[in-house]
N, CA, C, O and the ligand as a Tripos MOL2 file, in Angstrom:
@<TRIPOS>MOLECULE
protein
  249   247    63     0     0
PROTEIN
NO_CHARGES

@<TRIPOS>ATOM
      1 N         113.7220  105.6310   82.6410 N.3       1 MET1
      2 CA        112.4880  104.7120   82.5740 C.3       1 MET1
      3 C         112.6640  103.4310   83.5200 C.2       1 MET1
      4 O         113.6900  102.7520   83.5580 O.2       1 MET1
      5 N         111.7110  103.2450   84.1440 N.am      2 SER2
      6 CA        111.5560  101.9710   84.9020 C.3       2 SER2
      7 C         111.2370  100.8410   84.0950 C.2       2 SER2
      8 O         110.4370  100.9870   83.1720 O.2       2 SER2
      9 N         111.8080   99.6310   84.3440 N.am      3 ALA3
     10 CA        111.2060   98.3900   83.6810 C.3       3 ALA3
     11 C         110.2700   97.5690   84.5850 C.2       3 ALA3
     12 O         109.9880   96.3980   84.3320 O.2       3 ALA3
     13 N         109.8010   98.2450   85.6570 N.am      4 GLU4
     14 CA        108.8850   97.7370   86.5440 C.3       4 GLU4
     15 C         107.6590   98.6540   86.4850 C.2       4 GLU4
     16 O         107.6760   99.8590   86.2370 O.2       4 GLU4
     17 N         106.4170   97.7620   86.7980 N.am      5 GLU5
     18 CA        105.2050   98.6000   86.9170 C.3       5 GLU5
     19 C         104.4910   97.8790   87.9710 C.2       5 GLU5
     20 O         104.6570   96.6730   88.1500 O.2       5 GLU5
     21 N         103.6950   98.6020   88.6770 N.am      6 GLU6
     22 CA        102.8640   97.9220   89.7940 C.3       6 GLU6
     23 C         101.6560   97.4740   89.3300 C.2       6 GLU6
     24 O         100.9010   98.1640   88.6450 O.2       6 GLU6
     25 N         101.4080   96.1600   89.7320 N.am      7 ALA7
     26 CA        100.2330   95.6100   89.4000 C.3       7 ALA7
     27 C          99.3820   94.9840   90.5900 C.2       7 ALA7
     28 O          99.9930   94.7500   91.6330 O.2       7 ALA7
     29 N          98.0690   94.7030   90.5280 N.am      8 PHE8
     30 CA         97.2810   94.3470   91.4990 C.3       8 PHE8
     31 C          96.6040   93.0280   91.3480 C.2       8 PHE8
     32 O          96.1720   92.6680   90.2540 O.2       8 PHE8
     33 N          96.5080   92.3260   92.3870 N.am      9 TYR9
     34 CA         95.7030   91.1020   92.3090 C.3       9 TYR9
     35 C          94.7880   90.8290   93.7120 C.2       9 TYR9
     36 O          95.1720   91.2710   94.7960 O.2       9 TYR9
     37 N          93.7600   90.1910   93.5940 N.am     10 LEU10
     38 CA         93.0900   89.8650   94.8580 C.3      10 LEU10
     39 C          93.6140   88.4440   95.1750 C.2      10 LEU10
     40 O          93.6740   87.5190   94.3660 O.2      10 LEU10
     41 N          93.9780   88.4100   96.4570 N.am     11 CYS11
     42 CA         94.6950   87.1290   96.9800 C.3      11 CYS11
     43 C          93.3230   86.1460   97.0450 C.2      11 CYS11
     44 O          92.2820   86.5440   97.5680 O.2      11 CYS11
     45 N          93.4570   84.8970   96.4830 N.am     12 PRO12
     46 CA         92.1810   83.9960   96.5240 C.3      12 PRO12
     47 C          92.1070   83.2980   97.7090 C.2      12 PRO12
     48 O          91.1870   82.5130   97.9370 O.2      12 PRO12
     49 N          93.1870   83.5680   98.6400 N.am     13 ALA13
     50 CA         92.8880   82.7870   99.8150 C.3      13 ALA13
     51 C          92.0980   83.9070  101.0390 C.2      13 ALA13
     52 O          91.1670   83.5900  101.7800 O.2      13 ALA13
     53 N          92.6650   85.0250  100.9840 N.am     14 CYS14
     54 CA         92.1850   85.9570  101.9860 C.3      14 CYS14
     55 C          91.4920   87.0750  101.3730 C.2      14 CYS14
     56 O          90.9560   87.8330  102.1820 O.2      14 CYS14
     57 N          91.3700   87.3690  100.1380 N.am     15 GLY15
     58 CA         90.5020   88.4210   99.4720 C.3      15 GLY15
     59 C          91.1610   89.6210   99.4540 C.2      15 GLY15
     60 O          90.5770   90.5800   98.9500 O.2      15 GLY15
     61 N          92.3460   89.7680   99.9370 N.am     16 GLU16
     62 CA         92.8680   91.1860   99.9900 C.3      16 GLU16
     63 C          93.5320   91.5920   98.7070 C.2      16 GLU16
     64 O          94.0050   90.7400   97.9540 O.2      16 GLU16
     65 N          93.5800   92.9460   98.4280 N.am     17 GLU17
     66 CA         94.0700   93.2870   97.1830 C.3      17 GLU17
     67 C          95.7040   93.8100   97.5730 C.2      17 GLU17
     68 O          96.0880   94.6630   98.3730 O.2      17 GLU17
     69 N          96.4540   92.9140   96.6500 N.am     18 ILE18
     70 CA         97.8600   92.8620   96.8670 C.3      18 ILE18
     71 C          98.4940   93.5840   95.5880 C.2      18 ILE18
     72 O          98.1160   93.3150   94.4480 O.2      18 ILE18
     73 N          99.5370   94.5680   95.8860 N.am     19 GLY19
     74 CA        100.1590   95.1970   94.8240 C.3      19 GLY19
     75 C         101.7430   94.7490   94.8150 C.2      19 GLY19
     76 O         102.5060   94.6370   95.7740 O.2      19 GLY19
     77 N         101.9570   94.5580   93.5790 N.am     20 ILE20
     78 CA        103.3420   93.8490   93.5230 C.3      20 ILE20
     79 C         103.9940   94.5280   92.2480 C.2      20 ILE20
     80 O         103.3480   94.8350   91.2450 O.2      20 ILE20
     81 N         105.4480   94.7380   92.4240 N.am     21 PRO21
     82 CA        106.0700   95.0860   91.2870 C.3      21 PRO21
     83 C         106.3330   94.1250   90.3000 C.2      21 PRO21
     84 O         106.8270   93.0450   90.6230 O.2      21 PRO21
     85 N         106.0030   94.4480   88.8860 N.am     22 VAL22
     86 CA        105.9310   93.4890   87.7850 C.3      22 VAL22
     87 C         107.2380   93.7460   86.9020 C.2      22 VAL22
     88 O         107.3350   94.8550   86.3770 O.2      22 VAL22
     89 N         108.0550   92.9870   86.7380 N.am     23 ASP23
     90 CA        109.2160   93.2000   85.8390 C.3      23 ASP23
     91 C         108.7270   93.0890   84.4200 C.2      23 ASP23
     92 O         108.3650   92.0060   83.9600 O.2      23 ASP23
     93 N         108.7170   94.1170   83.7790 N.am     24 LEU24
     94 CA        108.3040   94.2380   82.3250 C.3      24 LEU24
     95 C         109.3170   93.5770   81.3220 C.2      24 LEU24
     96 O         108.9850   93.2990   80.1700 O.2      24 LEU24
     97 N         110.5390   93.3480   81.8140 N.am     25 SER25
     98 CA        111.5470   92.9160   80.8560 C.3      25 SER25
     99 C         111.6680   91.4250   81.0400 C.2      25 SER25
    100 O         112.5240   90.8000   80.4140 O.2      25 SER25
    101 N         110.7280   90.7520   81.9900 N.am     26 GLY26
    102 CA        110.8110   89.3720   82.2800 C.3      26 GLY26
    103 C         109.9720   88.6440   80.9940 C.2      26 GLY26
    104 O         109.9330   87.4140   81.0440 O.2      26 GLY26
    105 N         109.4310   89.1730   80.0740 N.am     27 GLY27
    106 CA        108.6420   88.2950   79.0200 C.3      27 GLY27
    107 C         106.9690   88.6480   79.3390 C.2      27 GLY27
    108 O         106.4540   88.8840   80.4320 O.2      27 GLY27
    109 N         106.3990   88.5980   78.1350 N.am     28 SER28
    110 CA        105.0380   89.0770   78.3840 C.3      28 SER28
    111 C         104.0830   87.9220   79.0070 C.2      28 SER28
    112 O         102.8980   88.1720   79.2250 O.2      28 SER28
    113 N         104.6150   86.7090   79.2710 N.am     29 GLU29
    114 CA        103.9390   85.9510   80.0500 C.3      29 GLU29
    115 C         104.9800   85.3020   81.3180 C.2      29 GLU29
    116 O         106.0010   84.6330   81.1570 O.2      29 GLU29
    117 N         104.4510   85.6710   82.3910 N.am     30 GLN30
    118 CA        105.2360   85.1840   83.5130 C.3      30 GLN30
    119 C         104.3220   84.5040   84.5000 C.2      30 GLN30
    120 O         103.1910   84.9040   84.7750 O.2      30 GLN30
    121 N         104.9100   83.4380   85.0090 N.am     31 GLU31
    122 CA        104.3220   82.7590   86.2030 C.3      31 GLU31
    123 C         105.1920   82.3550   87.2880 C.2      31 GLU31
    124 O         106.3050   81.8600   87.1070 O.2      31 GLU31
    125 N         104.6460   82.5820   88.4630 N.am     32 TYR32
    126 CA        105.5840   82.0930   89.5800 C.3      32 TYR32
    127 C         104.6440   82.2860   90.7700 C.2      32 TYR32
    128 O         103.5680   82.8840   90.7720 O.2      32 TYR32
    129 N         105.3040   81.6200   91.8550 N.am     33 VAL33
    130 CA        104.5070   81.4280   93.2260 C.3      33 VAL33
    131 C         105.1020   82.4650   94.0090 C.2      33 VAL33
    132 O         106.2950   82.7500   93.9100 O.2      33 VAL33
    133 N         104.1980   83.1160   94.8920 N.am     34 GLU34
    134 CA        104.6890   84.2380   95.8590 C.3      34 GLU34
    135 C         103.7390   84.1020   97.0440 C.2      34 GLU34
    136 O         102.5190   84.0060   96.9120 O.2      34 GLU34
    137 N         104.2890   84.1000   98.0390 N.am     35 ASP35
    138 CA        103.5740   84.1780   99.2740 C.3      35 ASP35
    139 C         102.6600   85.4510   99.4360 C.2      35 ASP35
    140 O         103.0930   86.5460   99.0760 O.2      35 ASP35
    141 N         101.5520   85.3340   99.9090 N.am     36 CYS36
    142 CA        100.7320   86.5720  100.3110 C.3      36 CYS36
    143 C         101.0940   87.1890  101.2840 C.2      36 CYS36
    144 O         101.2260   86.5400  102.3220 O.2      36 CYS36
    145 N         101.3960   88.7140  101.3040 N.am     37 PRO37
    146 CA        102.1190   89.2520  102.4480 C.3      37 PRO37
    147 C         101.0550   89.2630  103.4540 C.2      37 PRO37
    148 O         101.4880   89.3080  104.6060 O.2      37 PRO37
    149 N          99.7130   89.2340  103.3280 N.am     38 VAL38
    150 CA         98.7410   89.4420  104.2860 C.3      38 VAL38
    151 C          98.5110   88.0980  105.0310 C.2      38 VAL38
    152 O          98.5130   87.9890  106.2570 O.2      38 VAL38
    153 N          98.3220   87.1310  104.1830 N.am     39 CYS39
    154 CA         97.8410   85.7340  104.9480 C.3      39 CYS39
    155 C          99.0670   84.6450  104.6580 C.2      39 CYS39
    156 O          98.9210   83.4880  105.0520 O.2      39 CYS39
    157 N         100.0120   84.9570  104.1110 N.am     40 CYS40
    158 CA        101.2730   84.1040  104.0740 C.3      40 CYS40
    159 C         101.0880   82.8950  103.2910 C.2      40 CYS40
    160 O         101.9520   82.0190  103.2510 O.2      40 CYS40
    161 N          99.9580   82.8210  102.6540 N.am     41 ARG41
    162 CA         99.7430   81.5410  101.8710 C.3      41 ARG41
    163 C         100.5470   81.6470  100.3780 C.2      41 ARG41
    164 O         100.7900   82.7410   99.8690 O.2      41 ARG41
    165 N         100.8860   80.4860   99.8100 N.am     42 PRO42
    166 CA        101.4640   80.5640   98.5360 C.3      42 PRO42
    167 C         100.3720   80.7720   97.4900 C.2      42 PRO42
    168 O          99.4200   79.9920   97.4630 O.2      42 PRO42
    169 N         100.4670   81.8510   96.5730 N.am     43 VAL43
    170 CA         99.7100   82.0870   95.6410 C.3      43 VAL43
    171 C         100.4210   81.9330   94.3250 C.2      43 VAL43
    172 O         101.5840   82.3070   94.1720 O.2      43 VAL43
    173 N          99.6090   81.3060   93.2580 N.am     44 LEU44
    174 CA        100.3110   81.1130   91.9520 C.3      44 LEU44
    175 C          99.9700   82.4450   91.1960 C.2      44 LEU44
    176 O          98.7910   82.7980   91.2360 O.2      44 LEU44
    177 N         100.7270   83.1010   90.6180 N.am     45 LEU45
    178 CA        100.4160   84.1960   89.8160 C.3      45 LEU45
    179 C         100.7570   83.9670   88.4130 C.2      45 LEU45
    180 O         101.7660   83.3310   88.1080 O.2      45 LEU45
    181 N          99.8920   84.4980   87.4790 N.am     46 ARG46
    182 CA        100.1770   84.3510   86.1080 C.3      46 ARG46
    183 C          99.9750   85.6530   85.4660 C.2      46 ARG46
    184 O          98.8550   86.1250   85.2710 O.2      46 ARG46
    185 N         101.0110   86.1940   85.1590 N.am     47 ILE47
    186 CA        101.1560   87.7680   84.6590 C.3      47 ILE47
    187 C         101.1790   87.6630   83.2180 C.2      47 ILE47
    188 O         101.8940   86.8950   82.5750 O.2      47 ILE47
    189 N         100.2480   88.5890   82.7040 N.am     48 HIS48
    190 CA        100.1730   88.7740   81.2370 C.3      48 HIS48
    191 C         100.3900   90.0880   80.8970 C.2      48 HIS48
    192 O          99.4850   90.8610   81.2120 O.2      48 HIS48
    193 N         101.4640   90.6000   80.2700 N.am     49 ILE49
    194 CA        101.8490   91.8920   79.8600 C.3      49 ILE49
    195 C         101.3880   92.1460   78.4560 C.2      49 ILE49
    196 O         101.6940   91.3450   77.5720 O.2      49 ILE49
    197 N         100.5890   93.3350   78.1660 N.am     50 HIS50
    198 CA        100.2420   93.5520   76.9820 C.3      50 HIS50
    199 C         100.8950   94.9380   76.5390 C.2      50 HIS50
    200 O         101.4750   95.6240   77.3800 O.2      50 HIS50
    201 N         100.8050   95.3010   75.3490 N.am     51 GLY51
    202 CA        101.4510   96.4180   75.0830 C.3      51 GLY51
    203 C         101.1230   97.6450   75.6710 C.2      51 GLY51
    204 O         102.0080   98.4350   76.0020 O.2      51 GLY51
    205 N          99.8210   97.9010   75.8470 N.am     52 GLU52
    206 CA         99.0320   98.8740   76.4270 C.3      52 GLU52
    207 C          98.2500   98.5350   77.6630 C.2      52 GLU52
    208 O          97.6910   97.4450   77.7910 O.2      52 GLU52
    209 N          98.2180   99.4250   78.5190 N.am     53 GLY53
    210 CA         97.0830   99.0760   79.5240 C.3      53 GLY53
    211 C          97.8540   98.4670   81.0140 C.2      53 GLY53
    212 O          97.3140   98.5100   82.1190 O.2      53 GLY53
    213 N          98.9560   98.0180   80.7880 N.am     54 GLY54
    214 CA         99.5430   97.6040   81.9920 C.3      54 GLY54
    215 C          99.3820   96.0150   82.1940 C.2      54 GLY54
    216 O          98.4920   95.4130   81.5940 O.2      54 GLY54
    217 N         100.1820   95.4260   82.9710 N.am     55 PRO55
    218 CA        100.0520   93.9740   83.3270 C.3      55 PRO55
    219 C          98.8350   93.6900   83.9580 C.2      55 PRO55
    220 O          98.3150   94.4500   84.7750 O.2      55 PRO55
    221 N          98.2630   92.3780   83.5240 N.am     56 THR56
    222 CA         96.9890   91.8520   84.2790 C.3      56 THR56
    223 C          97.5450   90.5970   84.9790 C.2      56 THR56
    224 O          98.4310   89.9450   84.4270 O.2      56 THR56
    225 N          97.0130   90.2140   86.2680 N.am     57 ILE57
    226 CA         97.4770   89.2470   86.8350 C.3      57 ILE57
    227 C          96.2490   88.2500   87.2710 C.2      57 ILE57
    228 O          95.2120   88.7390   87.7190 O.2      57 ILE57
    229 N          96.3970   86.9320   87.1330 N.am     58 THR58
    230 CA         95.5170   85.9700   87.3190 C.3      58 THR58
    231 C          95.9700   85.2690   88.6140 C.2      58 THR58
    232 O          97.0130   84.6410   88.4320 O.2      58 THR58
    233 N          95.5110   85.1990   89.8110 N.am     59 ALA59
    234 CA         95.8710   84.3750   90.8980 C.3      59 ALA59
    235 C          95.0840   83.3080   91.4090 C.2      59 ALA59
    236 O          93.8550   83.3640   91.4240 O.2      59 ALA59
    237 N          95.7090   82.3790   91.8100 N.am     60 GLN60
    238 CA         95.0640   81.0440   92.2590 C.3      60 GLN60
    239 C          95.8080   80.5790   93.2160 C.2      60 GLN60
    240 O          97.0010   80.8790   93.2520 O.2      60 GLN60
    241 N          95.2010   79.7080   94.2240 N.am     61 THR61
    242 CA         95.9540   79.0000   95.1680 C.3      61 THR61
    243 C          96.5300   77.7950   94.5890 C.2      61 THR61
    244 O          95.9780   77.2460   93.6360 O.2      61 THR61
    245 N          97.5630   77.3660   95.0820 N.am     62 GLU62
    246 CA         98.2470   75.9910   94.6230 C.3      62 GLU62
    247 C          97.3360   74.8100   94.8360 C.2      62 GLU62
    248 O          97.7120   73.6780   94.5340 O.2      62 GLU62
    249 ZN         96.1650   86.4430  101.3640 Zn       63 ZN63
@<TRIPOS>BOND
     1     1     2 1
     2     2     3 1
     3     3     4 2
     4     3     5 am
     5     5     6 1
     6     6     7 1
     7     7     8 2
     8     7     9 am
     9     9    10 1
    10    10    11 1
    11    11    12 2
    12    11    13 am
    13    13    14 1
    14    14    15 1
    15    15    16 2
    16    15    17 am
    17    17    18 1
    18    18    19 1
    19    19    20 2
    20    19    21 am
    21    21    22 1
    22    22    23 1
    23    23    24 2
    24    23    25 am
    25    25    26 1
    26    26    27 1
    27    27    28 2
    28    27    29 am
    29    29    30 1
    30    30    31 1
    31    31    32 2
    32    31    33 am
    33    33    34 1
    34    34    35 1
    35    35    36 2
    36    35    37 am
    37    37    38 1
    38    38    39 1
    39    39    40 2
    40    39    41 am
    41    41    42 1
    42    42    43 1
    43    43    44 2
    44    43    45 am
    45    45    46 1
    46    46    47 1
    47    47    48 2
    48    47    49 am
    49    49    50 1
    50    50    51 1
    51    51    52 2
    52    51    53 am
    53    53    54 1
    54    54    55 1
    55    55    56 2
    56    55    57 am
    57    57    58 1
    58    58    59 1
    59    59    60 2
    60    59    61 am
    61    61    62 1
    62    62    63 1
    63    63    64 2
    64    63    65 am
    65    65    66 1
    66    66    67 1
    67    67    68 2
    68    67    69 am
    69    69    70 1
    70    70    71 1
    71    71    72 2
    72    71    73 am
    73    73    74 1
    74    74    75 1
    75    75    76 2
    76    75    77 am
    77    77    78 1
    78    78    79 1
    79    79    80 2
    80    79    81 am
    81    81    82 1
    82    82    83 1
    83    83    84 2
    84    83    85 am
    85    85    86 1
    86    86    87 1
    87    87    88 2
    88    87    89 am
    89    89    90 1
    90    90    91 1
    91    91    92 2
    92    91    93 am
    93    93    94 1
    94    94    95 1
    95    95    96 2
    96    95    97 am
    97    97    98 1
    98    98    99 1
    99    99   100 2
   100    99   101 am
   101   101   102 1
   102   102   103 1
   103   103   104 2
   104   103   105 am
   105   105   106 1
   106   106   107 1
   107   107   108 2
   108   107   109 am
   109   109   110 1
   110   110   111 1
   111   111   112 2
   112   111   113 am
   113   113   114 1
   114   114   115 1
   115   115   116 2
   116   115   117 am
   117   117   118 1
   118   118   119 1
   119   119   120 2
   120   119   121 am
   121   121   122 1
   122   122   123 1
   123   123   124 2
   124   123   125 am
   125   125   126 1
   126   126   127 1
   127   127   128 2
   128   127   129 am
   129   129   130 1
   130   130   131 1
   131   131   132 2
   132   131   133 am
   133   133   134 1
   134   134   135 1
   135   135   136 2
   136   135   137 am
   137   137   138 1
   138   138   139 1
   139   139   140 2
   140   139   141 am
   141   141   142 1
   142   142   143 1
   143   143   144 2
   144   143   145 am
   145   145   146 1
   146   146   147 1
   147   147   148 2
   148   147   149 am
   149   149   150 1
   150   150   151 1
   151   151   152 2
   152   151   153 am
   153   153   154 1
   154   154   155 1
   155   155   156 2
   156   155   157 am
   157   157   158 1
   158   158   159 1
   159   159   160 2
   160   159   161 am
   161   161   162 1
   162   162   163 1
   163   163   164 2
   164   163   165 am
   165   165   166 1
   166   166   167 1
   167   167   168 2
   168   167   169 am
   169   169   170 1
   170   170   171 1
   171   171   172 2
   172   171   173 am
   173   173   174 1
   174   174   175 1
   175   175   176 2
   176   175   177 am
   177   177   178 1
   178   178   179 1
   179   179   180 2
   180   179   181 am
   181   181   182 1
   182   182   183 1
   183   183   184 2
   184   183   185 am
   185   185   186 1
   186   186   187 1
   187   187   188 2
   188   187   189 am
   189   189   190 1
   190   190   191 1
   191   191   192 2
   192   191   193 am
   193   193   194 1
   194   194   195 1
   195   195   196 2
   196   195   197 am
   197   197   198 1
   198   198   199 1
   199   199   200 2
   200   199   201 am
   201   201   202 1
   202   202   203 1
   203   203   204 2
   204   203   205 am
   205   205   206 1
   206   206   207 1
   207   207   208 2
   208   207   209 am
   209   209   210 1
   210   210   211 1
   211   211   212 2
   212   211   213 am
   213   213   214 1
   214   214   215 1
   215   215   216 2
   216   215   217 am
   217   217   218 1
   218   218   219 1
   219   219   220 2
   220   219   221 am
   221   221   222 1
   222   222   223 1
   223   223   224 2
   224   223   225 am
   225   225   226 1
   226   226   227 1
   227   227   228 2
   228   227   229 am
   229   229   230 1
   230   230   231 1
   231   231   232 2
   232   231   233 am
   233   233   234 1
   234   234   235 1
   235   235   236 2
   236   235   237 am
   237   237   238 1
   238   238   239 1
   239   239   240 2
   240   239   241 am
   241   241   242 1
   242   242   243 1
   243   243   244 2
   244   243   245 am
   245   245   246 1
   246   246   247 1
   247   247   248 2
@<TRIPOS>SUBSTRUCTURE
     1 MET1         2 RESIDUE 1 A MET
     2 SER2         6 RESIDUE 1 A SER
     3 ALA3        10 RESIDUE 1 A ALA
     4 GLU4        14 RESIDUE 1 A GLU
     5 GLU5        18 RESIDUE 1 A GLU
     6 GLU6        22 RESIDUE 1 A GLU
     7 ALA7        26 RESIDUE 1 A ALA
     8 PHE8        30 RESIDUE 1 A PHE
     9 TYR9        34 RESIDUE 1 A TYR
    10 LEU10       38 RESIDUE 1 A LEU
    11 CYS11       42 RESIDUE 1 A CYS
    12 PRO12       46 RESIDUE 1 A PRO
    13 ALA13       50 RESIDUE 1 A ALA
    14 CYS14       54 RESIDUE 1 A CYS
    15 GLY15       58 RESIDUE 1 A GLY
    16 GLU16       62 RESIDUE 1 A GLU
    17 GLU17       66 RESIDUE 1 A GLU
    18 ILE18       70 RESIDUE 1 A ILE
    19 GLY19       74 RESIDUE 1 A GLY
    20 ILE20       78 RESIDUE 1 A ILE
    21 PRO21       82 RESIDUE 1 A PRO
    22 VAL22       86 RESIDUE 1 A VAL
    23 ASP23       90 RESIDUE 1 A ASP
    24 LEU24       94 RESIDUE 1 A LEU
    25 SER25       98 RESIDUE 1 A SER
    26 GLY26      102 RESIDUE 1 A GLY
    27 GLY27      106 RESIDUE 1 A GLY
    28 SER28      110 RESIDUE 1 A SER
    29 GLU29      114 RESIDUE 1 A GLU
    30 GLN30      118 RESIDUE 1 A GLN
    31 GLU31      122 RESIDUE 1 A GLU
    32 TYR32      126 RESIDUE 1 A TYR
    33 VAL33      130 RESIDUE 1 A VAL
    34 GLU34      134 RESIDUE 1 A GLU
    35 ASP35      138 RESIDUE 1 A ASP
    36 CYS36      142 RESIDUE 1 A CYS
    37 PRO37      146 RESIDUE 1 A PRO
    38 VAL38      150 RESIDUE 1 A VAL
    39 CYS39      154 RESIDUE 1 A CYS
    40 CYS40      158 RESIDUE 1 A CYS
    41 ARG41      162 RESIDUE 1 A ARG
    42 PRO42      166 RESIDUE 1 A PRO
    43 VAL43      170 RESIDUE 1 A VAL
    44 LEU44      174 RESIDUE 1 A LEU
    45 LEU45      178 RESIDUE 1 A LEU
    46 ARG46      182 RESIDUE 1 A ARG
    47 ILE47      186 RESIDUE 1 A ILE
    48 HIS48      190 RESIDUE 1 A HIS
    49 ILE49      194 RESIDUE 1 A ILE
    50 HIS50      198 RESIDUE 1 A HIS
    51 GLY51      202 RESIDUE 1 A GLY
    52 GLU52      206 RESIDUE 1 A GLU
    53 GLY53      210 RESIDUE 1 A GLY
    54 GLY54      214 RESIDUE 1 A GLY
    55 PRO55      218 RESIDUE 1 A PRO
    56 THR56      222 RESIDUE 1 A THR
    57 ILE57      226 RESIDUE 1 A ILE
    58 THR58      230 RESIDUE 1 A THR
    59 ALA59      234 RESIDUE 1 A ALA
    60 GLN60      238 RESIDUE 1 A GLN
    61 THR61      242 RESIDUE 1 A THR
    62 GLU62      246 RESIDUE 1 A GLU
    63 ZN63       249 GROUP 0 **** ****
């Protein structure tokens, strides 16, 4: 079984849909900054992992 699940967010800077692997063992609330692979701008990601339905991501620019 994998401890990772792919989740998607819309980059707030360029509007592209980005898929990232989410580490499900990292806790139910995670927050980190990652550069958008499309426009290379830093995006603050807040990840909420619920028991069912997979992770949800809120993205905003710094
Ligand atoms: Zn972007």
